[in-house]
MDAnalysis code that builds the backbone (N, CA, C; Angstrom):
import MDAnalysis as mda
import numpy as np

u = mda.Universe.empty(336, n_residues=112, atom_resindex=np.repeat(np.arange(112), 3), trajectory=True)
u.add_TopologyAttr("name", ["N", "CA", "C"] * 112)
u.add_TopologyAttr("resid", np.arange(1, 113))
u.add_TopologyAttr("resname", ["MET", "ARG", "SER", "GLY", "ARG", "TYR", "GLU", "SER", "SER", "GLU", "SER", "SER", "ASN", "VAL", "GLY", "THR", "ALA", "ILE", "THR", "PHE", "LEU", "LEU", "ILE", "GLY", "LEU", "GLY", "ALA", "GLY", "ALA", "LEU", "ALA", "GLY", "LEU", "LEU", "LEU", "ALA", "PRO", "LYS", "SER", "GLY", "LYS", "GLN", "LEU", "ARG", "ARG", "ASP", "LEU", "GLN", "ARG", "GLY", "TYR", "GLU", "ASP", "ALA", "LYS", "ASP", "THR", "ILE", "GLY", "ASP", "TRP", "ALA", "ASP", "GLU", "ALA", "LYS", "ASP", "ARG", "VAL", "ARG", "GLU", "ALA", "GLY", "ASP", "ALA", "VAL", "ARG", "ASP", "ALA", "ALA", "SER", "ARG", "GLY", "ILE", "ASP", "LEU", "ALA", "ALA", "ASP", "ILE", "ALA", "GLY", "ASP", "LEU", "ARG", "GLU", "THR", "ALA", "LYS", "GLU", "ASN", "VAL", "GLU", "PRO", "ILE", "ARG", "ARG", "ALA", "ILE", "LYS", "ARG", "SER"])
u.atoms.positions = np.array([
    [-52.406, -51.822, -13.510],
    [-51.885, -50.512, -13.819],
    [-51.377, -49.857, -12.544],
    [-50.195, -49.282, -12.611],
    [-49.608, -48.631, -11.447],
    [-49.966, -47.154, -11.449],
    [-50.155, -46.655, -10.277],
    [-50.366, -45.215, -10.156],
    [-49.396, -44.685, -9.121],
    [-49.151, -43.409, -9.173],
    [-48.207, -42.829, -8.234],
    [-47.062, -42.166, -8.954],
    [-45.905, -42.182, -8.325],
    [-44.735, -41.513, -8.883],
    [-44.162, -42.291, -10.048],
    [-43.626, -41.545, -10.980],
    [-42.955, -42.147, -12.142],
    [-41.548, -42.538, -11.729],
    [-41.164, -43.762, -12.016],
    [-39.816, -44.243, -11.718],
    [-39.205, -44.760, -13.004],
    [-38.129, -44.124, -13.429],
    [-37.458, -44.593, -14.639],
    [-36.340, -45.536, -14.256],
    [-36.040, -46.455, -15.144],
    [-34.927, -47.368, -14.885],
    [-33.649, -46.733, -15.391],
    [-32.534, -47.051, -14.744],
    [-31.240, -46.471, -15.110],
    [-30.822, -46.869, -16.520],
    [-31.099, -48.092, -16.927],
    [-30.630, -48.580, -18.223],
    [-31.327, -47.894, -19.381],
    [-32.566, -47.438, -19.196],
    [-33.282, -46.827, -20.311],
    [-32.907, -45.353, -20.494],
    [-32.288, -44.721, -19.512],
    [-31.952, -43.300, -19.632],
    [-30.958, -43.037, -20.743],
    [-29.944, -43.862, -20.866],
    [-28.919, -43.659, -21.883],
    [-29.512, -43.871, -23.269],
    [-30.256, -44.941, -23.443],
    [-30.880, -45.225, -24.735],
    [-31.855, -44.137, -25.134],
    [-32.641, -43.657, -24.186],
    [-33.602, -42.591, -24.468],
    [-32.879, -41.305, -24.836],
    [-31.813, -40.982, -24.128],
    [-31.062, -39.755, -24.413],
    [-30.450, -39.809, -25.807],
    [-29.877, -40.949, -26.176],
    [-29.273, -41.091, -27.501],
    [-30.344, -41.005, -28.585],
    [-31.496, -41.623, -28.336],
    [-32.585, -41.572, -29.308],
    [-33.037, -40.138, -29.541],
    [-33.264, -39.391, -28.465],
    [-33.703, -38.012, -28.620],
    [-32.616, -37.140, -29.247],
    [-31.355, -37.429, -28.944],
    [-30.257, -36.686, -29.562],
    [-30.265, -36.892, -31.074],
    [-30.398, -38.141, -31.494],
    [-30.412, -38.433, -32.935],
    [-31.626, -37.828, -33.626],
    [-32.775, -37.883, -32.971],
    [-33.974, -37.267, -33.547],
    [-33.779, -35.761, -33.674],
    [-33.222, -35.141, -32.650],
    [-32.979, -33.697, -32.689],
    [-31.982, -33.308, -33.765],
    [-30.909, -34.104, -33.884],
    [-29.924, -33.819, -34.926],
    [-30.537, -33.950, -36.315],
    [-31.336, -34.997, -36.499],
    [-31.982, -35.197, -37.794],
    [-32.959, -34.083, -38.120],
    [-33.762, -33.700, -37.140],
    [-34.731, -32.621, -37.365],
    [-34.020, -31.297, -37.639],
    [-32.951, -31.032, -36.908],
    [-32.204, -29.788, -37.142],
    [-31.552, -29.758, -38.509],
    [-30.981, -30.888, -38.903],
    [-30.349, -30.956, -40.219],
    [-31.382, -30.794, -41.321],
    [-32.528, -31.432, -41.173],
    [-33.580, -31.321, -42.180],
    [-34.113, -29.892, -42.255],
    [-34.305, -29.267, -41.103],
    [-34.787, -27.880, -41.099],
    [-33.760, -26.959, -41.750],
    [-32.487, -27.180, -41.454],
    [-31.442, -26.359, -42.061],
    [-31.413, -26.518, -43.572],
    [-31.582, -27.736, -44.041],
    [-31.587, -27.963, -45.488],
    [-32.809, -27.346, -46.157],
    [-33.959, -27.472, -45.518],
    [-35.181, -26.951, -46.116],
    [-35.232, -25.427, -46.114],
    [-34.593, -24.819, -45.141],
    [-34.625, -23.363, -45.044],
    [-33.464, -22.690, -45.779],
    [-32.499, -23.475, -46.224],
    [-31.355, -22.905, -46.941],
    [-31.798, -22.467, -48.343],
    [-31.213, -21.370, -48.835],
    [-31.598, -20.884, -50.172],
    [-30.923, -21.709, -51.273],
    [-31.506, -22.871, -51.588],
    [-30.963, -23.739, -52.629],
    [-32.081, -24.110, -53.589],
    [-31.686, -24.497, -54.770],
    [-32.681, -24.963, -55.739],
    [-33.137, -26.365, -55.334],
    [-34.262, -26.783, -55.872],
    [-34.797, -28.101, -55.550],
    [-33.843, -29.218, -55.947],
    [-33.247, -29.075, -57.129],
    [-32.331, -30.100, -57.613],
    [-31.119, -30.220, -56.692],
    [-30.583, -29.071, -56.305],
    [-29.407, -29.060, -55.422],
    [-29.766, -29.615, -54.044],
    [-30.961, -29.268, -53.536],
    [-31.407, -29.759, -52.240],
    [-31.573, -31.276, -52.268],
    [-32.182, -31.812, -53.336],
    [-32.350, -33.259, -53.443],
    [-31.006, -33.969, -53.496],
    [-30.056, -33.379, -54.217],
    [-28.725, -33.973, -54.307],
    [-28.055, -33.972, -52.927],
    [-28.182, -32.871, -52.199],
    [-27.604, -32.793, -50.855],
    [-28.261, -33.800, -49.909],
    [-29.586, -33.942, -50.008],
    [-30.283, -34.910, -49.174],
    [-29.836, -36.332, -49.502],
    [-29.665, -36.617, -50.797],
    [-29.221, -37.947, -51.188],
    [-27.815, -38.226, -50.679],
    [-26.932, -37.250, -50.774],
    [-25.571, -37.429, -50.265],
    [-25.582, -37.661, -48.757],
    [-26.374, -36.868, -48.053],
    [-26.468, -37.038, -46.599],
    [-27.001, -38.404, -46.231],
    [-28.008, -38.871, -46.980],
    [-28.561, -40.199, -46.732],
    [-27.510, -41.266, -46.972],
    [-26.786, -41.166, -48.069],
    [-25.759, -42.160, -48.392],
    [-24.634, -42.152, -47.363],
    [-24.233, -40.952, -46.924],
    [-23.193, -40.866, -45.889],
    [-23.661, -41.514, -44.583],
    [-24.910, -41.214, -44.207],
    [-25.446, -41.794, -42.970],
    [-25.541, -43.312, -43.094],
    [-25.979, -43.786, -44.253],
    [-26.095, -45.228, -44.475],
    [-24.720, -45.891, -44.396],
    [-23.704, -45.267, -44.996],
    [-22.340, -45.815, -44.936],
    [-21.816, -45.838, -43.503],
    [-22.054, -44.753, -42.772],
    [-21.587, -44.672, -41.388],
    [-22.245, -45.747, -40.527],
    [-23.547, -45.912, -40.676],
    [-24.256, -46.923, -39.898],
    [-23.777, -48.318, -40.293],
    [-23.517, -48.530, -41.582],
    [-22.982, -49.815, -42.025],
    [-21.619, -50.099, -41.415],
    [-20.779, -49.052, -41.345],
    [-19.459, -49.218, -40.721],
    [-19.597, -49.566, -39.247],
    [-20.513, -48.879, -38.562],
    [-20.739, -49.166, -37.145],
    [-21.226, -50.605, -36.964],
    [-22.122, -51.040, -37.839],
    [-22.639, -52.408, -37.739],
    [-21.522, -53.425, -37.972],
    [-20.666, -53.168, -38.955],
    [-19.550, -54.088, -39.213],
    [-18.609, -54.152, -38.014],
    [-18.341, -52.990, -37.431],
    [-17.459, -52.949, -36.257],
    [-18.093, -53.706, -35.087],
    [-19.402, -53.540, -34.914],
    [-20.087, -54.251, -33.835],
    [-20.041, -55.755, -34.067],
    [-20.232, -56.184, -35.312],
    [-20.162, -57.616, -35.628],
    [-18.777, -58.163, -35.311],
    [-17.733, -57.408, -35.677],
    [-16.372, -57.853, -35.394],
    [-16.136, -57.987, -33.897],
    [-16.621, -57.017, -33.138],
    [-16.442, -57.074, -31.685],
    [-17.185, -58.254, -31.078],
    [-18.373, -58.535, -31.601],
    [-19.140, -59.679, -31.093],
    [-18.405, -60.976, -31.421],
    [-17.868, -61.072, -32.636],
    [-17.107, -62.281, -33.002],
    [-15.894, -62.449, -32.088],
    [-15.167, -61.353, -31.845],
    [-13.996, -61.426, -30.975],
    [-14.388, -61.845, -29.563],
    [-15.497, -61.294, -29.069],
    [-15.957, -61.660, -27.727],
    [-16.353, -63.133, -27.695],
    [-17.018, -63.609, -28.740],
    [-17.397, -65.023, -28.817],
    [-16.175, -65.923, -28.828],
    [-15.159, -65.519, -29.593],
    [-13.923, -66.308, -29.628],
    [-13.264, -66.342, -28.253],
    [-13.254, -65.203, -27.570],
    [-12.647, -65.138, -26.241],
    [-13.407, -66.029, -25.258],
    [-14.730, -66.027, -25.354],
    [-15.534, -66.864, -24.462],
    [-15.280, -68.338, -24.751],
    [-15.216, -68.705, -26.044],
    [-14.943, -70.099, -26.389],
    [-13.563, -70.530, -25.888],
    [-12.572, -69.657, -26.040],
    [-11.231, -69.985, -25.552],
    [-11.222, -70.172, -24.041],
    [-11.891, -69.270, -23.333],
    [-11.935, -69.370, -21.872],
    [-12.667, -70.641, -21.446],
    [-13.753, -70.976, -22.138],
    [-14.494, -72.199, -21.804],
    [-13.634, -73.434, -22.063],
    [-12.895, -73.421, -23.161],
    [-12.022, -74.552, -23.486],
    [-10.940, -74.710, -22.426],
    [-10.328, -73.599, -22.017],
    [-9.312, -73.661, -20.967],
    [-9.918, -74.157, -19.658],
    [-11.156, -73.724, -19.364],
    [-11.831, -74.178, -18.147],
    [-12.103, -75.670, -18.173],
    [-12.517, -76.168, -19.328],
    [-12.771, -77.608, -19.457],
    [-11.480, -78.390, -19.280],
    [-10.404, -77.922, -19.906],
    [-9.115, -78.604, -19.761],
    [-8.640, -78.588, -18.318],
    [-8.790, -77.449, -17.664],
    [-8.380, -77.333, -16.267],
    [-9.208, -78.253, -15.377],
    [-10.513, -78.307, -15.627],
    [-11.375, -79.185, -14.837],
    [-10.994, -80.646, -15.042],
    [-10.664, -81.025, -16.269],
    [-10.252, -82.412, -16.539],
    [-8.948, -82.728, -15.810],
    [-7.998, -81.785, -15.817],
    [-6.734, -81.998, -15.102],
    [-6.967, -82.151, -13.603],
    [-7.814, -81.291, -13.051],
    [-8.103, -81.352, -11.614],
    [-8.799, -82.664, -11.276],
    [-9.740, -83.090, -12.123],
    [-10.446, -84.350, -11.871],
    [-9.459, -85.516, -11.891],
    [-8.514, -85.519, -12.846],
    [-7.506, -86.587, -12.889],
    [-6.632, -86.580, -11.655],
    [-6.213, -85.400, -11.218],
    [-5.391, -85.296, -10.006],
    [-6.160, -85.792, -8.780],
    [-7.440, -85.445, -8.703],
    [-8.248, -85.893, -7.564],
    [-8.402, -87.411, -7.556],
    [-8.593, -88.007, -8.745],
    [-8.694, -89.472, -8.812],
    [-7.413, -90.128, -8.308],
    [-6.273, -89.617, -8.750],
    [-4.989, -90.184, -8.331],
    [-4.797, -90.033, -6.826],
    [-5.112, -88.856, -6.309],
    [-4.977, -88.617, -4.871],
    [-5.913, -89.536, -4.092],
    [-7.126, -89.709, -4.571],
    [-8.075, -90.586, -3.884],
    [-7.572, -92.020, -3.882],
    [-7.046, -92.486, -5.011],
    [-6.520, -93.853, -5.073],
    [-5.365, -94.030, -4.101],
    [-4.477, -93.033, -4.036],
    [-3.326, -93.116, -3.139],
    [-3.762, -93.143, -1.682],
    [-4.784, -92.397, -1.331],
    [-5.246, -92.327, 0.059],
    [-6.130, -93.512, 0.429],
    [-6.852, -94.064, -0.518],
    [-7.766, -95.160, -0.231],
    [-7.019, -96.492, -0.126],
    [-5.979, -96.681, -0.897],
    [-5.270, -97.962, -0.932],
    [-4.734, -98.375, 0.438],
    [-4.059, -97.521, 1.221],
    [-3.605, -97.953, 2.551],
    [-4.764, -98.323, 3.470],
    [-5.875, -97.621, 3.344],
    [-7.040, -97.940, 4.166],
    [-7.606, -99.294, 3.770],
    [-7.654, -99.574, 2.475],
    [-8.144, -100.851, 1.974],
    [-7.276, -101.996, 2.488],
    [-5.957, -101.820, 2.445],
    [-5.052, -102.857, 2.936],
    [-5.261, -103.105, 4.443],
    [-5.429, -102.023, 5.178],
    [-5.626, -102.155, 6.633],
    [-6.926, -102.891, 6.914],
    [-7.950, -102.647, 6.139],
    [-9.227, -103.347, 6.353],
    [-9.084, -104.826, 6.022],
    [-8.355, -105.160, 4.963],
    [-8.168, -106.570, 4.584],
    [-7.376, -107.325, 5.645],
    [-6.405, -106.665, 6.287],
    [-5.600, -107.319, 7.319],
    [-6.411, -107.628, 8.558],
    [-7.389, -106.797, 8.860],
    [-8.130, -107.017, 10.095],
    [-9.243, -107.987, 9.958],
])
């Protein structure tokens, strides 16, 4: 267990801020709905609509994130494929260059 000063990591600050923002927005919206002068039936209908809207929005965000991940995966696969092709071309060129440079040396050794 560590004791002393609290040190937060930079990466967790953004996630924590967004989490607290969403919690605050949800609590404020719920308080506003509960304190508004509406009948129970109307309040339940409004809560259901809000839930469905939030669910749809989150679903849209998830679909968009999936699409972006797929696109990034495709880009990585394309880059890897190009890298493999380039490496194969370079390896072939190096073999040819090595053969061209080694052959005169081989002939000179055989003559001596």
